[in-house]
KOLNU-240277 format. One record per residue (C-alpha): residue number from 1; residue in one letter; x, y, z. Coordinates in nm, 4 decimals. Last residue first. Layout:
residues N
R     k   r         px         py         pz
R   NUM   A          X          Y          Z
...
//
This chain:
residues 322
R     k   r         px         py         pz
R   322   A    -4.2854    12.3591     1.9052
R   321   I    -4.2699    11.9849     1.9069
R   320   F    -4.0141    11.7533     2.0632
R   319   G    -3.9128    11.9699     2.3539
R   318   Y    -4.0171    11.7730     2.6536
R   317   Q    -4.3133    11.9888     2.7332
R   316   H    -4.4349    11.9815     2.3709
R   315   L    -4.4189    11.6015     2.3494
R   314   L    -4.5846    11.5980     2.6916
R   313   R    -4.8718    11.8226     2.5704
R   312   V    -4.9188    11.6189     2.2558
R   311   A    -4.9260    11.2889     2.4530
R   310   H    -5.1947    11.4287     2.6900
R   309   A    -5.4066    11.5334     2.3988
R   308   R    -5.3726    11.1907     2.2507
R   307   D    -5.4805    11.0061     2.5651
R   306   D    -5.3535    10.9019     2.9053
R   305   A    -4.9879    10.9369     2.8117
R   304   L    -4.7361    10.6880     2.9603
R   303   R    -4.6675    10.4699     2.6610
R   302   F    -4.6583    10.7502     2.4131
R   301   I    -4.4272    10.9469     2.6366
R   300   E    -4.1963    10.6480     2.6513
R   299   E    -4.1885    10.6375     2.2774
R   298   P    -4.1041    11.0054     2.2568
R   297   M    -3.8097    10.9929     2.5014
R   296   L    -3.8678    11.1376     2.8513
R   295   R    -3.6530    11.4139     2.9929
R   294   P    -3.5724    11.3627     3.3593
R   293   K    -3.6396    11.6643     3.5940
R   292   R    -3.3368    11.8051     3.7760
R   291   S    -3.2750    12.0365     3.4814
R   290   V    -2.9128    12.1147     3.3894
R   289   R    -2.6818    12.4066     3.4737
R   288   Y    -2.4290    12.4659     3.2022
R   287   R    -2.0642    12.3651     3.1636
R   286   Q    -2.1098    12.0273     3.3330
R   285   G    -1.8139    11.8710     3.5085
R   284   Q    -1.9917    11.8875     3.8512
R   283   V    -2.3633    11.9349     3.8036
R   282   K    -2.5263    12.2675     3.8762
R   281   Q    -2.9013    12.2481     3.9196
R   280   F    -3.1941    12.3667     3.7108
R   279   D    -3.5628    12.3358     3.7981
R   278   R    -3.6579    12.4240     3.4357
R   277   L    -3.8531    12.1590     3.2249
R   276   R    -3.9508    12.4050     2.9557
R   275   S    -3.6275    12.5831     2.8956
R   274   G    -3.4462    12.2579     2.9475
R   273   A    -3.6368    12.0823     2.6690
R   272   F    -3.4617    12.2329     2.3694
R   271   G    -3.1446    12.3052     2.5555
R   270   R    -2.9934    12.6480     2.6461
R   269   R    -3.0783    12.6118     3.0196
R   268   T    -2.9470    12.2544     3.0004
R   267   V    -3.1843    11.9580     2.9400
R   266   G    -3.1203    11.9112     2.5712
R   265   E    -2.9669    11.5650     2.5949
R   264   S    -2.9845    11.3813     2.9304
R   263   T    -3.2221    11.1224     2.7904
R   262   V    -3.4985    10.9189     2.9480
R   261   Q    -3.6366    10.5650     2.9113
R   260   L    -3.8635    10.4740     3.1957
R   259   K    -3.8119    10.1126     3.3089
R   258   R    -4.0610     9.8317     3.2443
R   257   G    -3.8498     9.6103     3.0330
R   256   Y    -3.6777     9.8283     2.7735
R   255   V    -3.9077    10.0788     2.6126
R   254   T    -3.7205    10.3301     2.4080
R   253   A    -3.6896    10.2043     2.0548
R   252   S    -3.9494     9.9394     2.1145
R   251   Q    -3.8007     9.6017     2.0937
R   250   M    -3.7508     9.3219     1.8503
R   249   G    -3.5423     9.0041     1.9231
R   248   R    -3.8439     8.7815     1.9468
R   247   R    -4.1466     8.9866     1.8499
R   246   A    -4.2301     8.8279     1.5157
R   245   N    -4.1989     8.4733     1.6147
R   244   V    -4.1879     8.3375     1.2652
R   243   L    -4.3351     7.9955     1.1691
R   242   Q    -4.6461     8.0400     1.3724
R   241   G    -4.7335     8.3671     1.2058
R   240   L    -4.6446     8.2233     0.8576
R   239   D    -4.8764     7.9272     0.9078
R   238   A    -4.7169     7.6205     0.7444
R   237   G    -4.8677     7.5138     0.4083
R   236   E    -4.6112     7.2719     0.2750
R   235   A    -4.4364     7.5421     0.0797
R   234   L    -4.4150     7.7483     0.4008
R   233   A    -4.2431     7.4534     0.5779
R   232   K    -3.9946     7.4293     0.2894
R   231   A    -3.9057     7.7944     0.3049
R   230   G    -3.8674     7.7653     0.6898
R   229   A    -3.6458     7.4630     0.6567
R   228   E    -3.4135     7.6202     0.3927
R   227   G    -3.3980     7.9544     0.5746
R   226   F    -3.6831     8.2155     0.6166
R   225   T    -3.5410     8.5116     0.4331
R   224   K    -3.2715     8.3589     0.2108
R   223   R    -3.4831     8.0497     0.1482
R   222   R    -3.7857     8.2665     0.0647
R   221   Q    -3.5817     8.4830    -0.1702
R   220   E    -3.4526     8.1810    -0.3595
R   219   E    -3.7970     8.0413    -0.3912
R   218   S    -3.9159     8.3705    -0.5387
R   217   M    -4.1246     8.6112    -0.3314
R   216   D    -4.4680     8.7284    -0.4426
R   215   A    -4.6476     8.4755    -0.2256
R   214   V    -4.4373     8.5898     0.0742
R   213   I    -4.5460     8.9570     0.0281
R   212   R    -4.9050     8.8584    -0.0163
R   211   K    -4.9025     8.6453     0.2973
R   210   P    -4.7415     8.9319     0.4938
R   209   S    -5.0120     9.1746     0.3837
R   208   P    -4.9443     9.4349     0.1176
R   207   V    -5.0093     9.7926     0.2415
R   206   D    -5.3515     9.9371     0.1541
R   205   P    -5.3099    10.3050     0.2311
R   204   T    -5.5960    10.4935     0.4047
R   203   H    -5.5916    10.8687     0.3426
R   202   D    -5.9148    11.0620     0.3689
R   201   R    -6.0127    10.9695     0.7206
R   200   T    -5.6467    10.9629     0.8178
R   199   V    -5.3808    10.6926     0.8302
R   198   P    -5.0151    10.7692     0.8419
R   197   E    -4.7510    10.5585     0.6621
R   196   M    -4.4686    10.3888     0.8457
R   195   G    -4.1053    10.2791     0.7895
R   194   C    -3.8902     9.9705     0.7659
R   193   K    -3.5172    10.0049     0.7512
R   192   C    -3.4225     9.7924     1.0517
R   191   R    -3.0410     9.8038     1.0972
R   190   P    -3.0787     9.6904     1.4555
R   189   H    -3.4328     9.5759     1.5308
R   188   R    -3.7672     9.7639     1.5125
R   187   L    -4.1087     9.7930     1.6631
R   186   F    -4.2449    10.1484     1.6390
R   185   A    -4.3917    10.2863     1.9592
R   184   R    -4.7691    10.2862     1.9799
R   183   S    -4.9185    10.6334     2.0541
R   182   T    -5.0143    10.6805     1.6969
R   181   G    -5.2338    10.3820     1.7142
R   180   Y    -5.1072    10.0819     1.5173
R   179   E    -5.1944     9.9156     1.1944
R   178   A    -5.0047     9.6063     1.0682
R   177   G    -4.9384     9.6183     0.6935
R   176   A    -4.6260     9.4149     0.7135
R   175   L    -4.5683     9.2803     1.0675
R   174   V    -4.4935     8.9275     0.9488
R   173   I    -4.2471     9.0754     0.7053
R   172   C    -4.0537     9.2495     0.9779
R   171   R    -3.9522     8.9365     1.1691
R   170   S    -3.8798     8.7563     0.8450
R   169   C    -3.6172     9.0136     0.7428
R   168   A    -3.6904     9.2785     0.4850
R   167   G    -3.5511     9.2596     0.1347
R   166   G    -3.7617     9.5448     0.0128
R   165   E    -3.8772     9.7738     0.2892
R   164   V    -4.1846     9.7053     0.4940
R   163   V    -4.4437     9.9784     0.5513
R   162   R    -4.6089     9.9638     0.8954
R   161   I    -4.9450    10.1327     0.8936
R   160   Y    -5.0081    10.4436     1.1120
R   159   S    -5.3012    10.5600     1.3311
R   158   T    -5.5658    10.8383     1.3624
R   157   V    -5.3877    11.1213     1.1835
R   156   A    -5.6280    11.4120     1.1628
R   155   P    -5.5180    11.5505     1.4904
R   154   R    -5.1624    11.6127     1.3623
R   153   A    -4.9079    11.6279     1.6490
R   152   T    -4.8997    11.2497     1.6735
R   151   M    -4.8000    11.2204     1.3114
R   150   G    -4.5104    11.4518     1.3511
R   149   V    -4.4031    11.2766     1.6691
R   148   S    -4.4056    10.9382     1.5026
R   147   D    -4.2198    11.0615     1.1956
R   146   A    -3.9544    11.2328     1.4114
R   145   A    -3.9104    10.9045     1.6009
R   144   R    -3.8828    10.7209     1.2695
R   143   G    -3.6143    10.9557     1.1481
R   142   A    -3.4153    10.9466     1.4682
R   141   D    -3.4362    10.5704     1.4691
R   140   A    -3.3152    10.5449     1.1121
R   139   V    -3.0078    10.7501     1.1967
R   138   A    -2.9271    10.5682     1.5188
R   137   T    -2.9963    10.2267     1.3591
R   136   Q    -2.7505    10.2996     1.0684
R   135   V    -2.4844    10.4236     1.3027
R   134   I    -2.4979    10.1490     1.5689
R   133   A    -2.5214     9.8693     1.3080
R   132   D    -2.2210    10.0070     1.1160
R   131   L    -2.0183    10.0569     1.4312
R   130   L    -2.0859     9.6913     1.5269
R   129   A    -1.9593     9.5797     1.1839
R   128   R    -1.6562     9.8113     1.2234
R   127   G    -1.5620     9.6432     1.5497
R   126   A    -1.5826     9.2988     1.3936
R   125   I    -1.3600     9.4172     1.1044
R   124   L    -1.1190     9.5736     1.3519
R   123   S    -1.0829     9.2341     1.5320
R   122   P    -1.0311     9.0545     1.2008
R   121   I    -0.7507     9.2973     1.1223
R   120   V    -0.5866     9.2923     1.4680
R   119   P    -0.5335     8.9223     1.4901
R   118   R    -0.7061     8.7468     1.7799
R   117   G    -0.5217     8.6850     2.1016
R   116   A    -0.7860     8.7452     2.3652
R   115   T    -0.6617     9.0879     2.4136
R   114   V    -0.7111     9.1558     2.0343
R   113   M    -1.0705     9.0298     2.0599
R   112   R    -1.1501     9.2426     2.3605
R   111   L    -0.9921     9.5453     2.1989
R   110   A    -1.2058     9.5144     1.8832
R   109   T    -1.5344     9.4876     2.0839
R   108   W    -1.4323     9.7706     2.3120
R   107   L    -1.3696     9.9882     2.0117
R   106   P    -1.7027     9.9165     1.8556
R   105   A    -1.8682    10.0029     2.1966
R   104   M    -1.7109    10.3503     2.2185
R   103   L    -1.9756    10.4957     1.9871
R   102   V    -2.2485    10.4255     2.2599
R   101   G    -2.0690    10.6544     2.4988
R   100   G    -2.0494    10.9559     2.2772
R    99   L    -2.3935    10.8826     2.1360
R    98   P    -2.5655    10.9656     2.4609
R    97   R    -2.8191    10.6993     2.5546
R    96   G    -3.1861    10.7726     2.4780
R    95   A    -3.2785    10.4178     2.3808
R    94   G    -3.2961    10.5100     2.0094
R    93   D    -2.9520    10.6521     2.0193
R    92   V    -2.8663    11.0041     2.1397
R    91   G    -2.7180    11.3156     1.9936
R    90   T    -3.0033    11.4026     1.7607
R    89   F    -3.3825    11.3913     1.7890
R    88   A    -3.4269    11.7309     1.9516
R    87   E    -3.2417    11.8952     1.6599
R    86   P    -3.5363    11.8213     1.4297
R    85   I    -3.7805    12.0337     1.6274
R    84   I    -4.1272    11.9217     1.5108
R    83   R    -4.3822    12.1717     1.3748
R    82   G    -4.7254    12.0806     1.5035
R    81   A    -4.8670    12.4138     1.4092
R    80   D    -4.6049    12.6604     1.2838
R    79   A    -4.8030    12.7600     0.9662
R    78   R    -5.1128    12.8335     1.1730
R    77   D    -5.4250    12.8979     0.9615
R    76   P    -5.3707    12.6101     0.7256
R    75   D    -5.3359    12.3711     1.0283
R    74   A    -5.1450    12.0432     0.9688
R    73   A    -5.0658    12.1531     0.6105
R    72   G    -5.1212    11.8938     0.3449
R    71   L    -5.1453    11.5142     0.3938
R    70   L    -4.8685    11.3639     0.1860
R    69   G    -4.6643    11.6721     0.0915
R    68   T    -4.7044    11.8118     0.4423
R    67   L    -4.6077    11.4812     0.5970
R    66   W    -4.3014    11.4465     0.3797
R    65   P    -4.1880    11.8154     0.4153
R    64   G    -4.2043    11.7848     0.7982
R    63   T    -4.0485    11.4446     0.8335
R    62   M    -3.7284    11.4853     0.6257
R    61   Q    -3.5707    11.7135     0.8782
R    60   A    -3.5511    11.4256     1.1272
R    59   A    -3.3350    11.2202     0.8885
R    58   S    -3.1124    11.5217     0.8134
R    57   L    -3.0602    11.5807     1.1794
R    56   Q    -2.9840    11.2105     1.2409
R    55   G    -2.7261    11.2172     0.9599
R    54   S    -2.5611    11.5311     1.0987
R    53   V    -2.5542    11.3680     1.4431
R    52   V    -2.3896    11.0650     1.2921
R    51   V    -2.1130    11.2703     1.1198
R    50   A    -2.0483    11.4757     1.4283
R    49   M    -2.0202    11.1589     1.6404
R    48   V    -1.7594    11.0179     1.4004
R    47   D    -1.5512    11.3341     1.4116
R    46   G    -1.5584    11.3169     1.8051
R    45   V    -1.4700    10.9455     1.7887
R    44   L    -1.1427    11.0213     1.6094
R    43   G    -0.8966    11.1312     1.8811
R    42   L    -1.0438    10.8856     2.1314
R    41   W    -1.0107    10.6224     1.8629
R    40   S    -0.6379    10.6849     1.8334
R    39   Q    -0.5899    10.6563     2.2074
R    38   Y    -0.7635    10.3217     2.2311
R    37   L    -0.6264    10.1567     1.9165
R    36   N    -0.2622    10.2238     1.9729
R    35   G    -0.0511     9.9887     1.7435
R    34   H    -0.3199     9.9545     1.4811
R    33   D    -0.3624    10.3344     1.4572
R    32   L    -0.7193    10.3813     1.3551
R    31   Q    -0.7682    10.5710     1.0276
R    30   R    -0.9894    10.2952     0.8872
R    29   W    -1.2522    10.3853     1.1391
R    28   T    -1.2762    10.7340     0.9899
R    27   R    -1.3566    10.5975     0.6472
R    26   H    -1.6141    10.3593     0.8000
R    25   T    -1.7847    10.6555     0.9607
R    24   A    -1.8661    10.7955     0.6128
R    23   L    -2.0026    10.4504     0.5066
R    22   A    -2.2345    10.4531     0.8030
R    21   T    -2.3739    10.8013     0.7095
R    20   A    -2.4265    10.6913     0.3500
R    19   L    -2.6116    10.3792     0.4715
R    18   A    -2.8406    10.5834     0.7005
R    17   L    -2.9052    10.8375     0.4285
R    16   R    -2.9907    10.5739     0.1706
R    15   R    -3.2341    10.4027     0.4104
R    14   R    -3.3867    10.7479     0.4864
R    13   A    -3.4378    10.8171     0.1180
R    12   E    -3.5973    10.4782     0.0707
R    11   M    -3.8441    10.5300     0.3555
R    10   H    -3.9458    10.8683     0.2225
R     9   A    -3.9722    10.7331    -0.1382
R     8   V    -4.1979    10.4576    -0.0167
R     7   A    -4.4208    10.7044     0.1702
R     6   A    -4.4285    10.9473    -0.1213
R     5   P    -4.5110    10.6724    -0.3682
R     4   S    -4.8184    10.5959    -0.1459
R     3   P    -4.8364    10.2462    -0.0004
R     2   S    -5.0738    10.0425    -0.2102
R     1   M    -5.4285    10.1540    -0.2952
//
């Protein structure tokens, strides 16, 4: 069978959510005072962050109902088994960086251009483009991270298959239908809208292969996706895998080089992970005491875990599943 209607609908719903969240932040961006960009953004960025966090929360909340509808209850005898904590996926981007700092980047982009002598309007358009990429990626990453955690918490799920959204870029197309273990972090790029579908003994989707996707594309779609030269090369029998370097420009959401990816979110006494990590200390400027122990992101947990049981224990320890 092809990707289940539920998986496609899940991916499409998250795409619409990410787009709607980005459009909401555009409205706030338009309120910037052209004569005082820095101070006016400081007064607006809190509202933008609230919108993005709300979008991330909604994206993470989609996971539970989707998996239950697709696969049934994780454990019929324990209603709370494997339940993810949606709030744990909010407030940071895919690399675990606090959103407050990341959302300043669009302003720095605009200010650099203005300082270099560029007109204000084109500078603001460039800043808004970066804001759009940050917001859509942050919302999609939160949803995908929740999907990964939700699947890992279900013993029946052995792996997942990458489901490519319509109009995907060439880097994603070559990965269409690829199957990965649940501990493998999802490869994505900014604004990536692709999703995943779990594989179990009783549920094995047959996602279209890259060759099949390309074969179903029109000449215009091929030119748009691969460029004029690429479309011509494909028509002449070029190997798709050789034509597109799938991994160039793509990265795991939290694995950058060989460094551990951690987040400072949720590590206070009242935080999701803080109550489990403990070992609190008082940090100057912080209202609450925070844990001395770093909180790993889900993808980093998958990379470090010895096996599935270890991954589940770590996901529980770091506050991603109940």
